[in-house]
C-alpha positions as CSV (number, residue, x, y, z in Angstrom):
1,M,207.9,-96.5,63.8
2,I,210.9,-98.6,62.8
3,E,213.5,-101.1,65.2
4,H,216.8,-101.4,63.3
5,A,218.0,-103.5,66.7
6,K,221.5,-103.8,64.4
7,H,223.1,-100.6,64.7
8,H,222.0,-99.9,68.7
9,D,225.8,-101.1,69.8
10,R,225.8,-97.6,67.8
11,L,224.2,-96.3,71.4
12,P,225.8,-94.3,74.0
13,K,226.6,-96.7,77.1
14,G,223.7,-98.2,79.0
15,E,221.2,-96.2,76.6
16,L,218.3,-98.1,75.2
17,P,216.2,-96.9,72.6
18,I,212.7,-95.3,73.3
19,T,211.5,-95.1,69.7
20,E,213.2,-94.7,66.1
21,V,211.9,-93.7,62.8
22,E,214.0,-94.1,59.2
23,A,215.1,-90.9,58.1
24,D,217.6,-88.9,55.8
25,R,219.7,-85.9,56.8
26,L,220.4,-83.3,54.7
27,D,223.5,-80.9,55.5
28,E,226.3,-79.3,53.3
29,D,227.4,-82.9,52.2
30,G,224.1,-83.8,50.9
31,R,221.5,-86.8,52.0
32,H,222.5,-89.0,54.5
33,S,220.1,-91.8,54.8
34,G,219.7,-93.6,58.6
35,W,217.9,-93.7,61.8
36,L,216.8,-91.1,64.1
37,V,216.8,-92.9,67.8
38,L,215.8,-90.9,70.7
39,T,216.7,-92.7,74.3
40,P,216.2,-91.7,77.6
41,N,219.4,-89.2,77.4
42,W,220.0,-88.1,73.7
43,I,218.9,-87.4,70.2
44,L,220.8,-89.2,67.5
45,F,220.8,-89.6,64.4
46,L,222.7,-93.1,63.2
47,D,224.1,-92.8,59.8
48,E,222.9,-96.2,57.5
49,D,226.8,-95.9,55.6
50,H,229.4,-95.2,57.8
51,D,229.5,-97.6,61.0
52,S,232.3,-95.7,62.6
53,G,229.4,-92.9,63.8
54,H,232.0,-90.1,62.1
55,H,228.7,-88.7,60.5
56,D,226.2,-89.7,63.3
57,D,224.2,-86.7,65.4
58,R,224.7,-87.1,69.0
59,I,221.9,-84.5,70.8
60,E,222.3,-84.7,74.5
61,H,219.0,-83.9,76.0
62,T,220.1,-80.6,78.1
63,D,221.5,-79.1,75.0
64,F,218.0,-79.5,72.8
65,Q,216.5,-76.4,72.2
66,G,213.7,-77.3,69.7
67,A,211.9,-79.0,67.3
68,E,209.8,-78.4,64.4
69,A,207.5,-80.8,62.0
70,S,206.2,-80.4,58.6
71,G,205.3,-82.1,55.3
72,D,202.3,-83.5,53.1
73,D,201.0,-86.6,52.3
74,T,204.4,-87.5,50.4
75,I,207.4,-86.1,52.9
76,G,208.0,-84.3,56.2
77,T,210.7,-82.7,57.4
78,L,211.4,-82.2,61.3
79,A,214.2,-79.5,62.2
80,I,216.0,-80.1,65.3
81,N,217.9,-77.0,67.3
82,W,220.7,-77.5,70.0
83,N,223.7,-75.5,71.2
84,D,222.9,-72.7,68.0
85,H,222.8,-76.0,65.4
86,G,220.3,-77.2,63.4
87,T,219.9,-80.1,61.3
88,V,217.3,-80.8,58.9
89,Y,216.0,-84.7,58.4
90,E,213.9,-85.5,56.1
91,G,211.1,-88.8,56.0
92,N,207.9,-90.0,56.3
93,T,205.3,-87.6,57.7
94,I,203.6,-89.1,60.1
95,E,206.2,-90.5,61.7
96,L,208.5,-87.4,62.0
97,R,205.7,-85.8,64.0
98,A,205.1,-88.7,65.9
99,F,208.9,-88.4,66.9
100,K,209.1,-85.0,68.1
101,D,206.0,-85.6,70.2
102,A,208.2,-88.4,71.7
103,I,211.0,-85.9,72.2
104,V,208.6,-83.6,73.7
105,D,206.5,-86.0,76.2
106,Q,210.6,-87.7,77.1
107,L,211.5,-83.6,78.4
108,N,209.0,-82.5,79.9
109,P,207.2,-85.6,81.5
């Protein structure tokens, strides 16, 4: 996992990162580079190109409905569902699977 402390000022007040991974969000607007960050209460996507947070994802743990990781040796995907919404993130297969496992560990101690 990669440490990107310069974006930690965009975390919800009082939240500290448990783990994070570099990923691209894939959506109707295209591909957005950034970081998936897991905190004790949130799963966040911090868009690297928009410091305002306008394109960030903020998923509260209570809204989380599930995640599925897949991929091969070259590229992986992580689909996260919450409140009947879903987003697909793309990145390193091993790191995305580890991020998914961290979510499961955090939500099911």
